[in-house]
N, C-alpha and C positions, 0 to 999 in steps of 0.2 A: 307259144303255148300248142304240146306235146301234142300228141292220140290219147284216143280218151283207153281207159283197161278194157280189155281183153272182155269177153263174154267166154266165159269157161265154158259157162250148161251152155250155151250156142254150141259150142264151139266142138264139146262133147256128145250132143242132139248131131251135128248133120260128122260125125268121128260116126255112132252108130246106124245111120245112116246106108252109111256108105259100106260099112260093115255089112250088115245084115243083107246087103245085094253081093256086096261081091265075098262074099269069107274067104274065100281061098286067096288072097290075091294081101287085108284086112290084116296078117297075120304079126303086128308089131306085137310083142308082149309088153309095154304099156303105151299105153292114148300118144297118140302123138302132141306135140311139141303145139300151140297158135301162136303167129308169131306177126310181126310186123314187118313189108318192104319199104325201107327205110326210114328215118328218121325225126319227120313230120309229119303232119296232116296229108299237104303240098305234095309231097316224093313218097309213102306211102301209094296215096292215092294214085296215083301218073302209074307207081309203077305199076301198082295192084293190076287196074287197068291193062296195062301190057299185058301181063302174063293171060287177063282175061278174053284178050281180041284174038293170045297167039303168037304172039310178034315176040315175047320175054321165056324164057326154057331157060335160061341159066339165072346162077348167083354167086354173091364171092360173099366170104364171109371171114370177117380173120379170127383165126385161134382161142385168143386171147381173148373173142369177142364169149364163146360159148365157153374158157376157163372160168372166166367171171358173173357170168350168168350158173357157172354149177350145172357146169348140160354135158351130157357125152356130144364128141360127134355122130353127123352120120351117117345110116352105112349107104350101098345101095342097097333100093326096095324099100326103105323105111318111107313113113309119112309123115306133114306136117301140114298143120290147115293156116293156110294165108287169110288173115282180118283184112280189113280195111283201118278206114282214120278214125269209126266209129268204135272199134273192137269186138265189131259182127264180124263173121265166119263168108267167108266167102268162098272161098277153095281146098279141098284135100288137094296138094301137091307129094309124089315119087319121088324118092328119087333115083335116077336112071344111073348117072357118070357123079363119080370123086375124086377128088387133085389137091393134094397139097401142096406144097407152094409161094415163091416169092410173087410181091409183084411185075417183078423182072418174066415170070413164068405163063404171063397171060398169053395169047396166040390172038389173029385176030379173027381169026375163029368162033374163040371168046366169046372175046366182044362184041361180034355180030347177033352170037342168044342168049344175049343177054337185051339186046335188042332196045337201050335203050341210048338218046338223043342220036348223030347221025350211024349206031353200028360200029363208030370205025374202031380200029385199035387207040388211036388216036382220044379220042372225043375219052373213051375207057376210062385213058389213063389217067384223063386232067378229071375229068367227076368223082373219082374211086378214091384219089390223090384228097382229094378235095375234101368225100365224104369219109373214108377212114382218121380223119385229123380231123372232123370232130369225134368220131368214136371212139376213135382209140384214146382223147381226152374223157370221155366220156367215163371211163373205168376207171384213170388215170395215166393211160402212161402217153407215150411223144409219137406221134407215128415216124415208124420208117419203113422205107421198101422193103429190109429186110424178117420184118413180121412175115411169120407162116400165117396159107390164106385158104381158106377148104372152096378151091370154082367148083362147083357144084352143076349139075344140070339135070332137070327137071320135068316130071307130066306129069298137069294136069289130070287127075282120074273121075274127079266129083265138084262139083256135081255132073249128072249122068250125062247130059248133052254136052257138056264140057269136053270124055271121053274119049283116048287121042290112044294111037296107037304110038308111043317111041319111037 
């Protein structure tokens, strides 16, 4: 069973609260996307918990996933909303660093910042390879380590109690 549909009305309300509190920061020309970490409820909620407790401050996505969804790549300073497996928005995130590269270009510092498993480069490679096999298959591709990946660091900017300087 997959994640529930995203509650877009609640995501828009969260964005509007953030925008009202920080109009100088919330300058995206379009409302931000609302997204899930992971591809099934258990993974989504586990990864989101790492975001909310401050452990996870990076993520990596196949560029082909953005293309399949017809979404532009994020830009530094852009926002997105992280949702839990029920589709409820839980946090507004702001992209602080973006880099494109192949699977082989990830380094230990990025793996640590993703905050998953034991935070090692070895576990990052093992877990992400397994995940991207599923993600690529879901959009009709065969996973290859040569696929372009968007490596992203982010900060949690809303709710306010989680607002931190990146």
